[in-house]
TIKOLNU-216665 format. One record per residue (C-alpha): residue in three letters; x, y, z. Coordinates in steps of 0.2 Angstrom, whole numbers. Example, Ala and Ser with C-alpha at 12.3 -4.5 7.8 and 13.67 -1.06 7.14 Angstrom:
+------+-------+-------+-------+
| resn |     u |     v |     w |
+------+-------+-------+-------+
|  Ala |    62 |   -22 |    39 |
|  Ser |    68 |    -5 |    36 |
+------+-------+-------+-------+
***
This chain:
+------+-------+-------+-------+
| resn |     u |     v |     w |
+------+-------+-------+-------+
|  Met |    43 |   -39 |  -134 |
|  Glu |    52 |   -49 |  -151 |
|  Gln |    67 |   -52 |  -150 |
|  Ser |    68 |   -40 |  -165 |
|  Leu |    65 |   -27 |  -157 |
|  Ile |    74 |   -27 |  -143 |
|  Asp |    91 |   -33 |  -157 |
|  Arg |    86 |   -15 |  -167 |
|  Ile |    85 |    -6 |  -149 |
|  Asn |   103 |   -14 |  -142 |
|  Phe |   109 |   -10 |  -163 |
|  Leu |   105 |    10 |  -161 |
|  Ala |   112 |    10 |  -141 |
|  Lys |   127 |     6 |  -147 |
|  Lys |   127 |    16 |  -167 |
|  Ser |   123 |    32 |  -152 |
|  Lys |   141 |    29 |  -148 |
|  Thr |   151 |    26 |  -162 |
|  Glu |   145 |    35 |  -175 |
|  Gly |   132 |    44 |  -169 |
|  Leu |   112 |    43 |  -174 |
|  Thr |   103 |    53 |  -187 |
|  Glu |    86 |    65 |  -180 |
|  Glu |    73 |    50 |  -187 |
|  Glu |    86 |    35 |  -177 |
|  Ile |    83 |    48 |  -161 |
|  Ala |    65 |    46 |  -163 |
|  Glu |    66 |    30 |  -167 |
|  Gln |    78 |    25 |  -151 |
|  Lys |    64 |    35 |  -141 |
|  Gln |    48 |    27 |  -147 |
|  Leu |    57 |     5 |  -144 |
|  Arg |    65 |    12 |  -130 |
|  Lys |    46 |    19 |  -120 |
|  Gln |    38 |     3 |  -130 |
|  Tyr |    51 |   -10 |  -122 |
|  Ile |    47 |    -1 |  -107 |
|  Ala |    28 |    -1 |  -107 |
|  Glu |    28 |   -19 |  -109 |
|  Trp |    40 |   -23 |   -98 |
|  Arg |    30 |   -15 |   -84 |
|  Leu |    15 |   -25 |   -89 |
|  Gly |    24 |   -38 |   -86 |
|  Val |    30 |   -35 |   -71 |
|  Ile |    10 |   -29 |   -66 |
|  Gln |     4 |   -47 |   -73 |
|  Thr |    18 |   -56 |   -63 |
|  Leu |    12 |   -46 |   -48 |
|  Glu |    -8 |   -51 |   -50 |
|  Asn |    -1 |   -70 |   -50 |
|  Thr |    10 |   -70 |   -35 |
|  Tyr |     4 |   -74 |   -21 |
|  Val |    10 |   -76 |    -4 |
|  Val |    11 |   -90 |     8 |
|  Asp |    16 |   -86 |    28 |
|  Glu |     9 |   -95 |    45 |
|  Asn |   -14 |   -90 |    41 |
|  Gly |   -11 |  -100 |    24 |
|  Lys |   -11 |   -90 |     9 |
|  Arg |   -15 |   -76 |     0 |
|  Lys |   -17 |   -66 |   -12 |
|  Leu |    -5 |   -46 |   -12 |
|  Gln |   -17 |   -32 |   -16 |
|  Lys |   -11 |   -18 |   -20 |
|  Lys |    -3 |    -3 |   -10 |
|  Asn |   -13 |    11 |   -13 |
|  Arg |     0 |    28 |   -15 |
|  Ser |    -4 |    43 |    -6 |
+------+-------+-------+-------+
***
């Protein structure tokens, strides 16, 4: 995520605590938070997909766990 978007998220968070936000700013804040979380999740998934475990049997790739 670009630093300018993170700065905007932080600005809106600070403003909401001090002055309050307009309806447009609230909508923008929600959209920016969703975008931030989606990009964060993608980064975590990419990291885990490239993670290997080394044990006494050697190196093996992590397997995705099935949720029931």
